[in-house]
Backbone bond lengths (Angstrom), bond angles and torsions (degrees), N, CA, C in turn:
res aa  C-N    CA-C-N  psi(-1)  N-CA   C-N-CA  omega(-1)  CA-C   N-CA-C  phi
1 M - - - 1.440 - - 1.522 108.68 -
2 R 1.288 117.82 118.48 1.459 122.92 -175.09 1.516 112.11 -78.23
3 H 1.317 117.44 -50.56 1.456 121.27 -177.47 1.518 108.81 -115.09
4 G 1.332 117.09 130.91 1.457 121.29 -177.67 1.510 111.59 -85.37
5 T 1.298 115.82 157.15 1.451 120.88 173.98 1.511 107.70 -106.41
6 L 1.295 115.61 143.18 1.453 121.72 -177.54 1.515 110.01 -106.48
7 P 1.336 116.31 160.58 1.464 118.64 172.96 1.527 108.87 -58.70
8 L 1.293 115.95 158.31 1.450 120.01 -179.28 1.517 110.30 -76.08
9 V 1.335 115.21 145.29 1.464 121.61 179.38 1.517 108.63 -95.51
10 P 1.350 116.98 124.38 1.460 118.46 178.54 1.526 110.91 -72.07
11 L 1.311 116.79 134.08 1.461 123.02 174.82 1.520 105.09 -131.05
12 D 1.311 116.24 99.04 1.460 123.43 -171.63 1.536 108.36 58.85
13 D 1.332 118.58 -114.61 1.455 120.79 -178.49 1.528 112.66 -96.55
14 E 1.339 117.41 -5.87 1.460 121.84 -179.06 1.520 110.69 -98.09
15 K 1.333 115.65 159.55 1.454 121.24 170.41 1.511 107.45 -121.73
16 L 1.337 116.30 131.55 1.454 120.94 -174.96 1.521 110.71 -114.48
17 P 1.340 117.98 141.15 1.464 120.51 175.39 1.527 110.39 -71.36
18 I 1.330 116.15 157.23 1.461 121.83 -178.50 1.521 109.07 -115.49
19 K 1.325 116.58 134.31 1.465 122.45 175.54 1.526 107.85 -119.57
20 M 1.320 116.23 124.31 1.459 120.72 178.09 1.532 108.24 -74.20
21 L 1.330 117.03 144.85 1.454 121.62 -176.36 1.527 112.29 -114.20
22 N 1.308 115.26 152.11 1.460 125.51 170.97 1.523 113.90 48.90
23 D 1.339 116.39 -122.46 1.467 121.16 -174.78 1.519 112.02 -101.68
24 R 1.321 117.47 24.55 1.465 120.65 -176.44 1.525 111.13 -83.79
25 V 1.340 114.37 143.98 1.467 122.49 179.08 1.522 106.84 -127.77
26 L 1.319 117.09 126.71 1.456 121.53 177.27 1.522 107.99 -103.15
27 V 1.334 116.78 126.24 1.464 121.31 -176.80 1.518 110.65 -127.30
28 R 1.334 113.87 160.94 1.469 121.75 176.97 1.515 107.15 -127.14
29 I 1.332 116.09 127.44 1.463 120.24 175.83 1.518 107.29 -82.59
30 P 1.337 118.14 125.31 1.473 120.70 -179.51 1.521 111.96 -58.70
31 K 1.321 115.57 146.55 1.470 120.78 177.08 1.524 109.74 -58.85
32 G 1.314 117.35 142.60 1.455 121.37 178.57 1.515 113.76 83.35
33 E 1.342 117.65 -0.47 1.464 120.24 179.36 1.517 111.55 -74.47
34 G 1.327 117.49 -20.46 1.456 120.12 -175.79 1.513 113.29 -66.99
35 E 1.327 117.08 -45.58 1.454 120.48 -179.65 1.516 109.73 -88.78
36 R 1.316 115.45 148.44 1.464 119.90 177.39 1.520 108.75 -150.30
37 R 1.314 115.89 168.69 1.458 121.35 179.54 1.518 110.07 -114.61
38 S 1.334 115.65 141.71 1.456 120.36 175.48 1.520 108.34 -75.63
39 T 1.331 116.97 170.26 1.462 119.61 178.90 1.521 111.75 -63.77
40 G 1.321 117.18 -22.50 1.458 121.77 176.98 1.519 113.21 -86.09
41 G 1.345 117.82 -0.45 1.458 121.51 177.27 1.512 114.89 92.70
42 I 1.323 118.21 5.68 1.462 121.29 -179.64 1.520 109.04 -79.44
43 L 1.347 116.76 130.20 1.456 122.30 178.76 1.527 108.88 -77.07
44 I 1.332 116.62 124.49 1.461 122.59 179.04 1.521 107.38 -108.09
45 P 1.353 118.32 113.63 1.462 120.52 -176.66 1.525 111.75 -68.47
46 A 1.323 115.12 159.62 1.464 121.15 -179.41 1.520 111.74 -63.32
47 T 1.323 117.28 -25.19 1.462 120.50 -177.96 1.522 112.82 -78.49
48 A 1.333 118.12 -13.67 1.465 120.39 178.73 1.520 109.16 -70.69
49 Q 1.316 115.99 129.40 1.458 119.54 -178.82 1.514 110.70 -92.63
50 I 1.312 114.83 128.11 1.457 121.13 172.45 1.516 104.86 -120.68
51 S 1.311 116.65 123.09 1.458 119.28 -174.92 1.517 111.91 -62.44
52 K 1.303 114.69 135.42 1.463 123.58 173.48 1.523 114.71 58.79
53 R 1.331 118.85 30.67 1.459 121.16 176.49 1.526 108.83 -84.04
54 L 1.326 117.06 125.53 1.456 121.97 179.84 1.526 110.30 -83.73
55 V 1.342 116.32 158.61 1.461 122.56 -173.68 1.530 109.40 -127.55
56 W 1.348 116.82 143.04 1.468 122.86 173.96 1.518 109.04 -95.53
57 A 1.334 116.23 142.27 1.466 121.59 176.44 1.518 109.31 -148.78
58 E 1.333 116.47 162.38 1.465 122.38 -179.43 1.526 110.56 -97.60
59 V 1.318 117.33 133.63 1.466 122.62 178.57 1.525 109.10 -75.32
60 V 1.346 116.54 128.99 1.460 120.75 178.73 1.521 112.55 -114.77
61 A 1.328 118.38 -20.65 1.469 121.45 177.75 1.519 109.54 -159.97
62 L 1.356 114.89 153.99 1.469 121.24 -175.94 1.521 110.88 -136.19
63 G 1.326 115.35 149.63 1.452 120.86 168.60 1.518 109.43 -77.99
64 Q 1.324 117.70 164.78 1.462 122.04 -174.26 1.524 113.81 -68.60
65 N 1.321 119.64 -17.67 1.464 121.68 -178.32 1.527 114.16 -98.01
66 V 1.317 118.81 4.84 1.466 121.57 178.88 1.529 108.75 -76.64
67 R 1.349 116.26 128.01 1.461 120.50 -175.53 1.531 113.72 -113.59
68 T 1.332 118.35 -22.68 1.464 119.59 -170.89 1.516 115.22 -98.88
69 A 1.304 118.31 -12.76 1.466 120.69 -177.07 1.518 110.01 -128.14
70 E 1.332 115.10 159.74 1.460 122.17 175.10 1.520 108.67 -133.04
71 V 1.321 116.26 161.07 1.458 121.29 177.88 1.523 108.30 -58.93
72 G 1.328 116.41 132.35 1.459 122.03 -179.10 1.520 113.51 98.88
73 D 1.336 118.62 -16.94 1.470 121.67 177.38 1.523 109.99 -69.42
74 R 1.322 115.92 159.12 1.462 121.39 170.07 1.515 107.35 -103.38
75 V 1.335 116.17 133.96 1.457 121.07 -178.88 1.521 110.64 -123.90
76 L 1.318 115.09 149.55 1.462 122.92 -179.40 1.519 108.30 -106.85
77 F 1.348 116.53 128.43 1.460 120.42 -178.67 1.516 110.17 -148.44
78 S 1.325 115.89 166.65 1.459 122.07 177.66 1.526 109.45 -88.80
79 P 1.319 118.27 131.86 1.469 120.36 178.70 1.530 112.53 -60.79
80 E 1.316 117.59 -20.95 1.465 120.68 179.52 1.527 111.95 -72.31
81 D 1.337 118.07 -20.26 1.463 122.45 -176.22 1.517 113.07 -95.07
82 R 1.298 119.11 18.13 1.463 119.95 -170.44 1.524 113.34 -111.95
83 Y 1.327 113.50 157.84 1.456 122.88 171.63 1.520 106.40 -127.34
84 E 1.328 116.95 128.16 1.458 120.71 -178.23 1.522 110.00 -92.46
85 V 1.351 115.44 145.54 1.454 121.52 178.32 1.528 108.56 -145.52
86 E 1.321 115.99 145.43 1.461 120.87 176.56 1.522 108.48 -107.85
87 V 1.327 116.20 128.70 1.462 122.06 178.47 1.522 107.77 -131.07
88 G 1.297 116.56 120.60 1.460 121.06 178.46 1.520 113.32 57.91
89 G 1.331 117.36 34.25 1.462 121.57 179.07 1.524 114.87 81.90
90 T 1.332 117.61 3.03 1.465 121.88 179.20 1.523 109.13 -113.54
91 D 1.335 116.89 136.91 1.459 121.22 178.73 1.522 110.91 -86.41
92 Y 1.336 115.69 133.77 1.456 123.17 177.74 1.522 108.70 -128.69
93 I 1.327 115.83 169.09 1.451 121.79 176.15 1.519 108.10 -124.09
94 M 1.322 115.95 132.56 1.463 122.60 179.26 1.527 108.32 -100.56
95 L 1.328 115.29 127.86 1.465 121.67 179.08 1.523 109.60 -126.57
96 R 1.305 116.07 162.98 1.456 121.96 166.01 1.523 106.40 -95.72
97 E 1.305 116.78 151.36 1.465 119.88 -179.70 1.526 111.30 -57.71
98 R 1.315 117.69 -36.31 1.466 120.74 -178.97 1.530 113.01 -67.49
99 D 1.350 117.93 -16.11 1.459 121.87 178.54 1.531 112.68 -84.67
100 I 1.332 117.35 -4.80 1.464 121.67 179.47 1.527 109.02 -86.52
101 H 1.328 116.50 128.33 1.467 121.87 -178.22 1.522 112.91 -93.05
102 A 1.338 118.10 -27.99 1.464 121.52 -178.79 1.517 109.63 -158.80
103 V 1.342 115.35 154.95 1.463 122.15 177.55 1.522 107.58 -125.26
104 A 1.325 116.95 132.60 1.465 122.28 176.15 1.526 107.85 -115.02
105 A 1.350 115.98 120.25 1.459 120.57 -179.70 1.516 109.03 -155.95
106 S 1.327 116.97 150.77 1.463 121.31 -179.15 1.523 111.98 -67.82
107 R 1.326 118.71 -22.21 1.467 121.47 -178.59 1.531 113.24 -76.36
108 I 1.331 117.97 -13.57 1.462 121.48 -177.34 1.521 109.11 -71.78
109 E 1.329 116.65 124.12 1.461 121.85 -174.11 1.518 113.74 -93.77
110 Q 1.314 118.57 -26.54 1.454 120.67 -179.06 1.522 108.95 -73.04
111 H 1.322 116.35 129.15 1.466 120.57 -177.18 1.509 110.28 -100.20
112 T 1.335 115.50 121.76 1.457 120.92 179.69 1.525 111.59 -100.40
113 G 1.336 116.18 -10.38 1.452 119.65 -174.68 1.515 112.57 89.85
114 L 1.347 116.96 -2.21 1.460 121.71 178.22 1.513 108.94 -108.28
115 Y 1.326 117.17 136.58 1.469 121.43 -179.53 1.509 109.73 -139.95
116 L 1.320 116.22 148.00 1.472 121.38 175.28 1.500 108.68 -96.62
């Protein structure tokens, strides 16, 4: 599936479909991604700021001009480059394709030696 469909957005009593435009990528950060553990076992809360730490998220919808990612891929991006949006009670993040640093997907054939 190339372009994802989103839940409908309520507008008064109507619900309207959403179409992603241009090079926009809508992603969802998996639950529990905020907290992590250090190699020593120390729990680091999501509120702790680490400068320039990149984040992985799942692609849920794409604009028609996106070429490097597909719905269902995991993408790596900087939290500083994001815009948050709520659709149907779920929080998503809107990115531009140029803000994506890496794509992780089973269809990728080039082997870098790195795996998720």
